[in-house]
N, C-alpha and C positions, 0 to 999 in steps of 0.2 A: 747182378740184379738188372732187370730190363729197365730202360729209361721210362720215365712217367709218360703216360699217354697224353696226347694233345687234348685240350678241352673240346668236347663235342660242340658242333654248331648249335647255337641257342635259337636261331631264327628258323621257323618252319618255312617261311617265305623270304627270299632275298629282299631286304628292304631298300637296296640301293636305287633301283630303277624308279619305284614310286616316289621316293623322297627327292630324287633329282628332278622328276617331272613337276612335283609340287614346288620345288625351289625356283624352277624356271618361271613360274607364274607369280610367286609370292615374295621373292627376295626383296629386302629393303634396299633402297638406293642410298648406300652409305659411302662417304667420301673415300674411305680407305679401301673400297672395292672398285673405285673408278678405274677406267683403263689407264689413266695417267698417274696412278698411284706409284709411289716409290717404295723401295724396300725399307727405307728409313721411316717413311710415313706409316707403313704397316707395323713396324716394330714399336713406334710411339703409340699407335692405337692399342696394341696388345698390352702394353704396360699400363696405359690409362684405364683400360677396360677391366683390369683386375679388381673385382669387388666394387665396381662402379657402373651404373646403368648407362646405356647408350645415349639417352637423352641428355645426360650431364656431360658426357665425354665429347660429343660431336662439336659443340661450339668451342670447347677448350682445345680440342685437337686442331681445328681450323686456325685458331689464333696462334697456337704453338708452332705449327708448320709455316705460317706466314712470318713469324718472328725468327724461327730457327729452322730453315728449310733443309739444312744438311747437318750431319753430325758435327762438323767442324764449327758451325755457328753456335751450337749448344755447348760444345766443349770450351769455347772461349768466353762464354757468358758469365757474369758475376753470379755466384750461387744465390745471393739474395734475390736477384731478378728471377731466377729459376723457381724459387720457392713462392714468390709472389704470383708468378704466372700459373703455378699449380693451383693456387687459390683454394677452393673448397672441394677438390676432387677426393680428398681423404687419403689417409696413409701417405703422408708427404715423404716418407723415406723412399718411396718409389721415384720421386723427382730426383733425389740425390743419386739413386742407382742409375737412373736414365742418363744423368750427366756423366757419371763415371763410365757408363757404357759408351757414350759419345767420345770420351777422351781415349778409351781403349781402341775404338774404331779408327780414330785418327792416328794413334800411335802404331797400331799393328796392322791395319787393313786399308791404309790409304784413304780413310774417311768414308769407306763404303761398308755396307752390311754384307757379310759373307753369306753364301748359301750352303756352306758345309755345316753339317750338324755338330761336329766336334767343336768347330770354331765358334758357332753360336752359343753352345753350352758353356764355353769359356768366358763369355761376356758377363759383366756384372749384372745381376738381377735377372738373368735369363735361365730358366729351368727347362725341364723336358717339354712341358706344354708349349711355352713361348717359342722355343726353338722349332718345334714341329709346326706351329701355326705360321711362323715367318716363312719356313720352307714352302708350306702349302700356299699361303695367301699372297706372298710377295713374289715367289719364284715358280709357282705352279708345279711343285715337286710332290711326289708321293710321300706322305708322312702319316703317322697315326696321331691325329689331333683329338685328344680326349679331355675336353673340359667338362664342367659340371652339366652343361646342357646336353652334350653328346652322351655322357654317362647315363643321364636320366632316360633319354630316348632308348638307348640300348637295353637298359635294365628293365624298362617296362615292356617294350616290344618283344625282347628276346628271352628275358628271365622271368617275366611275369610278376615282378616286385614293384612296389610303389616308388622306391628310391634306391639307388645303389648304396652299398656299404660306405661308411664315412671315409675309409681309406681304400685306394685302389688295390686290387689284388693282381697277382701274376696272371691268373686265369681270365680276369676281366680284360686286361690289356691284350692278351693273346686272342681273345674272341673279337675284340675291336679290330685288331690288326688283320684278322682273317677276312673281315668284311671290306677292307679298303681295296678298291679296284687296282689292277696291276699297272695300268698306264697312268702317267703323271697327270694328265689333264683331267681325266675323270676322277682320279683320286682326290685332287685338289677341290673339285666341285663337290664331291661327296663330303669332304671335311666341312666345307662352308654350309652345305645344305643341311646336314644332320645337326649342326650347331644352330642354324636358323630355326629348324623345326622345334628344337628344345626351347629356344628363346621365345617363340611366338605362339606355339600350339601346345606342345608337351611341357607345359610350365609346371613348376613345383607345386603351387597351391591350387590353381584353378585350371587344370588341363582342359582344352577344348577338343575332346575326343571326336565328336562328330565331324570336325574339320580336318582330322588327321589322315594323311594318305596311308597310314599303317593300321587304321582302325580294324579292318577286316582280318588282320593277322596278328594283332597285338595280344600277347598272352595275358598281360595285366588286365586289359579291358575284358577279355573273355572270362577271366577269373572273378569278375565282379568288382574290379578295382580295390583289392584288399589294402588294408592300412599298412603304413610303413613299419616293417618289422625291426628296423634299427632306430626307431624314434628315441628309445631310452639311451642310446649311445651318442646322440647328437647334442653338442653343447649349444645352448642359446645364451648369447651374451647381451645383457641389457645395455642400454646406451646412457640413460640419464644417471648422472652422478658417478660415472666410471672415470678412470684415468684417461681413457680415450677422449671423453668429452672435454676433460680439463685440458689435455694437451692441445686439442683443437681450438679451444678458447684462447689459450696463450699464443698459439701460432697466428690466429686471426688478429689478435691485438698487435703483435709484432709486425705482421704484414702491412697493417694500416698505419704504422708509426713512421714518421719521417726521420726520427732520431732514436738513439738507444733509449729504452724504457727503464727508468729506475726500478729497482727491486720492489720498492714500496708501492709503485703504481701498478704492479701486476695484480694487486687485489681487485682491480677492475675486471680482470679475467675470471677470477674465482675466489670466493670469500674464505674458503677453508685453507688456512695457512699451511698446515702440515701436508695436506694432499697437493696443494698447489706447488709447494717447494719440491716435493717428491717428483712431480711431473716435470717441473722445470729442469731438475737435475737429469732426468731421463732424456729430455730433449737435448740438453747439452751433450750428454754421452753419445747420443745418436748422431751428432753433428748437425742437427737441425736448428740449433740456437747457439749463438756465441755469447759467452759471459765476459763482460768488459769491466776493467777496474778503472773507475773514474774518480775525480777528486771528491765527488759527493757520495761515493760508495759504489757498490756493484750495480751494473745495469746490463740489460739484455737486448740483443738485436739478432736479426737474421745473419747468417754467416756472410762474410764479404765475398 
């Protein structure tokens, strides 16, 4: 049986040159892009930016790097301090994984972030996207950086669809890889530029098509901007009243408490006892909260 054919190129016009020219003029001045950035700083930014907007990440990133400028600094920090510093960035397990990652960097890599893909993928909390992003943005290496923003740009411009499928496909990754320039420097700029275009212009809800450098060749725009064919497959998760909200309330209470909080006082975080207890148990299981046995009964605090 003959091998499967490679996916045909989706783009009638090579998007790299116009997107790079647009990026040269419109790129945001972000600290993790500065010439004096470190690989550690880039890695921290990528972890913080997962599901969190730039406006919230930037001040937190600056404070984090001022306090823990190297992996060894974070590795030695008390976990409670790490979780307090994470504050309201959301998904606090990311903070724990980042500290675990720092400890592995110290133990296995001399306190430095490696540029090898396999070594990056072996770090706690580092998946395919983060490994590729660190290689491109920290080390200027050729990598297929395919986040939500890049996927959306390529889906619209090349495939003519409103949004990509909920899960990446082999064909999608192959087409993205085919667009990446062959030399390291241009490939790294393409990764940053295509991501920036998706973040600033080719946005999910209100794309600014007249300002897009790909407007003249975009298949989605030419087709009349059809609706999202995958809308029925996308999960929308409400916030109010969910366990995520309760967990956030409990974490906020513990971050602000100078001493362990008695179990009864957790009612200040959420009035529904059953839901609150379930969420506290899940936080303890995730290692985000420590349960303490005191003379007055159980109490809760951030991990030491």
